[in-house]
One Martini backbone bead per residue (centre of mass of N, CA, C, O) as a GRO file, in nm:
protein
   99
    1MET     BB    1  19.569   5.375  11.637
    2ALA     BB    2  19.453   5.306  11.339
    3SER     BB    3  19.334   5.049  11.170
    4ALA     BB    4  19.403   4.892  10.893
    5LYS     BB    5  19.310   4.757  10.623
    6PRO     BB    6  19.318   4.477  10.478
    7LYS     BB    7  19.467   4.348  10.218
    8LYS     BB    8  19.367   4.256   9.919
    9LYS     BB    9  19.353   3.982   9.731
   10ASN     BB   10  19.423   3.844   9.444
   11PRO     BB   11  19.292   3.657   9.223
   12ARG     BB   12  19.379   3.360   9.058
   13LEU     BB   13  19.144   3.325   8.897
   14ALA     BB   14  18.998   3.428   8.613
   15SER     BB   15  18.706   3.450   8.723
   16GLY     BB   16  18.783   3.633   8.961
   17ARG     BB   17  18.903   3.868   8.798
   18LYS     BB   18  18.647   3.925   8.638
   19ARG     BB   19  18.464   3.983   8.878
   20VAL     BB   20  18.616   4.236   8.969
   21ARG     BB   21  18.569   4.398   8.712
   22GLN     BB   22  18.259   4.389   8.720
   23ASP     BB   23  18.217   4.515   9.002
   24LEU     BB   24  18.322   4.795   8.933
   25VAL     BB   25  18.108   4.865   8.720
   26ILE     BB   26  17.851   4.806   8.885
   27ASN     BB   27  17.913   4.995   9.123
   28ALA     BB   28  17.915   5.257   8.958
   29ALA     BB   29  17.625   5.236   8.851
   30ASN     BB   30  17.480   5.217   9.126
   31THR     BB   31  17.586   5.483   9.242
   32SER     BB   32  17.462   5.666   9.029
   33LEU     BB   33  17.163   5.583   9.072
   34ARG     BB   34  17.148   5.650   9.372
   35SER     BB   35  17.206   5.951   9.331
   36LYS     BB   36  16.969   6.013   9.140
   37TYR     BB   37  16.749   5.941   9.339
   38ARG     BB   38  16.819   6.143   9.568
   39THR     BB   39  16.801   6.396   9.390
   40ALA     BB   40  16.506   6.370   9.304
   41VAL     BB   41  16.388   6.384   9.587
   42LYS     BB   42  16.517   6.655   9.671
   43ASN     BB   43  16.385   6.834   9.452
   44VAL     BB   44  16.095   6.799   9.548
   45GLU     BB   45  16.134   6.892   9.844
   46LYS     BB   46  16.234   7.176   9.780
   47ALA     BB   47  15.987   7.273   9.617
   48ALA     BB   48  15.785   7.222   9.850
   49ALA     BB   49  15.917   7.408  10.064
   50VAL     BB   50  15.881   7.671   9.893
   51GLY     BB   51  15.593   7.642   9.707
   52ASP     BB   52  15.636   7.528   9.412
   53LYS     BB   53  15.415   7.380   9.215
   54THR     BB   54  15.536   7.340   8.928
   55LYS     BB   55  15.817   7.239   9.010
   56ALA     BB   56  15.717   6.997   9.176
   57ALA     BB   57  15.563   6.853   8.948
   58GLU     BB   58  15.804   6.818   8.758
   59ALA     BB   59  15.993   6.670   8.955
   60PHE     BB   60  15.798   6.433   9.007
   61ALA     BB   61  15.783   6.323   8.719
   62LYS     BB   62  16.088   6.256   8.706
   63ALA     BB   63  16.111   6.086   8.970
   64GLN     BB   64  15.933   5.845   8.898
   65SER     BB   65  16.122   5.715   8.685
   66VAL     BB   66  16.366   5.684   8.867
   67LEU     BB   67  16.239   5.511   9.089
   68ASP     BB   68  16.153   5.276   8.903
   69THR     BB   69  16.428   5.204   8.786
   70VAL     BB   70  16.574   5.140   9.054
   71ALA     BB   71  16.374   4.919   9.144
   72ASP     BB   72  16.404   4.729   8.895
   73LYS     BB   73  16.725   4.690   8.952
   74GLY     BB   74  16.759   4.659   9.283
   75ILE     BB   75  16.884   4.898   9.453
   76PHE     BB   76  16.600   4.935   9.552
   77HIS     BB   77  16.328   4.870   9.695
   78LYS     BB   78  16.007   4.875   9.585
   79ASN     BB   79  15.882   4.980   9.856
   80LYS     BB   80  16.057   5.229   9.885
   81ALA     BB   81  15.972   5.366   9.623
   82ALA     BB   82  15.669   5.374   9.689
   83ARG     BB   83  15.694   5.538   9.948
   84ASP     BB   84  15.832   5.786   9.825
   85LYS     BB   85  15.615   5.849   9.614
   86SER     BB   86  15.385   5.891   9.813
   87ARG     BB   87  15.511   6.126   9.975
   88LEU     BB   88  15.555   6.315   9.735
   89ALA     BB   89  15.261   6.326   9.639
   90ALA     BB   90  15.152   6.452   9.898
   91LYS     BB   91  15.314   6.715   9.880
   92VAL     BB   92  15.209   6.807   9.603
   93LYS     BB   93  14.907   6.799   9.676
   94ALA     BB   94  14.921   7.006   9.908
   95LEU     BB   95  15.003   7.238   9.724
   96ALA     BB   96  14.753   7.235   9.536
   97LEU     BB   97  14.544   7.287   9.779
   98ALA     BB   98  14.681   7.524   9.841
   99LYS     BB   99  14.688   7.885   9.825
   0.00000   0.00000   0.00000
């Protein structure tokens, strides 16, 4: 039988209750941005895999702003965003150079 997670207790202090409310909103926003980041990366990779140069270039242009936004907000580390942008740029550039 799998053990159930222990039930979390509600905070007694008003500041603790407020913190829980804030955390719910912040967590939802971060989850949304994280999903947007992954989707943007995936769109560029799919276009590159198919070999569609124009679609890949357009997707990469959109992905750049999403990656920068997420890195600025601290959801992913700035070096991870830079690494992902570099790899995506290399894929798009390889498409452009290919016949």
